N, C-alpha and C positions, 0 to 999 in steps of 0.2 A: 604647775604652778600653784604657789599654795592657796586656800581659797580664806578670805580674812573678813573680816566685818573693822572699818574704822571709821570712828565720829570725832570729830570738832568739834570746841567751843572757847571763844573767848571770855575770858571772867576779869571784869570790874575788882581786879582781887591781886596783891602781891603776890607773887608766887608760894613765899610762905604762908599765906592764907588759902591758896589752892590746896596746898600738897599736904593741908590736913583733912582734906576731905576722907582721903585713905590712911592717915592714920590715927582720926580720933574719933574712937565711937560714937557720940553723940553730933559728931558731924555726918557720919555713914550713916547714920540713922533716919540722917533728912533724907537722903535723896537716893539710896540706892532702894531700886524696883522702879519700875515703868508706873507710870498715870496711876492714881486713884489705890497702890500698893502702900503697904507699909511695910520695915524696916524695923519689926522688935526687937533682935538682939546684933549686937555688931561686937565678939570678941576678937579686938584686934590685939595682934600679938606681933607687930612689924618690927620683924628681924631676919637679913635673908638666913634661910635655913628654916625658919617658924611657920606655922601655920595659922591663917584666922580661919574663925566661926560666922557665918553672918547668915541671916533670915529677913525674909522676904516673904510675904502675907496677902494671899490676893484678897479683894473688899467680898461682905458678904456677901451681893449681888453677881460675884465669878464665882464662890462656891468657897469661900475664906480658905483656902487652902496655905498651909504652911510649906515653904523651900527655902531647903540650908545650900549654901556653898560652904565649902575650905576653899580656900587662896593661902599657894603653895609656895613661900616668897624663893624666888631663884636669886634677882639682884637686885639691888637698892643702889642707887647713886644720887644721895641727896640734892631737894628740890630740884631734881634733873629726871631720872628716870626709878620706875620702879617697873620689876617683873617677876612676872608670877604664874603658875599655873591652878587655874581656878576646874574646881568640881562638884560635882552634885555629892548631898551629903544625907547622913542623917544626921539628926537633932546633939549629938554625940559627938558629931564633929567625924566619924568617916566614911569613908569615898564609897557612895552610890553609884553602881554602873546605871545608866540614862533609865533603861530597860523597869528595874528597880523602884523606881518614881514615878512610874505615869509616864515619861518623856518618850518620844517616834524610837520606835530601831533605827534611823540613819543620825540620833542627836549624839554630839559628838564630846566619848568618857571623859579627853583633857582637854582644856579650852588654853590656851598660851593667849597671854594677857601681858603687852604693854602699853604701859600708861607715860609718857611722853610730858615734857612741860616746857616751853618758851615764853622765857620772859618777852614781852613787849615794849613795857616801863616797867618804872617802878609800882603801877600802880594796877598796869594791867597783863595775863598773863592766858596765853593759850594752850591748852589741854587739846593732847591728840589722845585716844583710846583706838589700840588698833587689837583683835579677838583673831585672831589665828584660830581655823577650825573652820570646819564645812558644817554650815546648820541643817542642811540636807531640807525635808520638807519645813522646818519653821525660821529658815532663814528670814524671811519678810519680818516675823511678829520679832525675832532675839535680836534683827535691827532695829526697829520700834522700838521695844524694851530699851536696850542702848541708847539711844535719841532720848527716852523721855526723861529717862534716868538724870542723864546731863542736862539736859533743860533744868528738871529741878532742882541740879546743882547749883545752873545761872541764878536759877532766882532766888537761893541763897546768898548771893554778896546781894544783889539790887535791894532785898529786900533789909539789909545792913543800913543801910547808906541813910 
């Protein structure tokens, strides 16, 4: 059985608005990363076969480290599904092995990610993010980080009301 993390959230927004969380840099910058982390860079190239470069920075009290990810898109079904492989990277978008950036030896190199959108009604959307990987010894922190990131995303739409 394949290991996975799965987090669902319901947004008080149309599917078109929730979709922008993944396609527009200014949206990504507002939610990517767990509590107290910021996203200073989101170079989004949202097309099948293309790659986006996203940066997450820890708060000063956690050391202020900067971490880069790339999202290599494998499938996009407009307003329904996004599939990509997430990897750790350097600031130029070059894929890095987890051990090269200080991650534990059992951290996955490739994280297959599937984001699905379910329209509940015109003003309410359920989004599910599934990361297919075994996060080893940091599974708890990977889960917490994904949950906190999506909680920040939910708050984006609450604050707009």
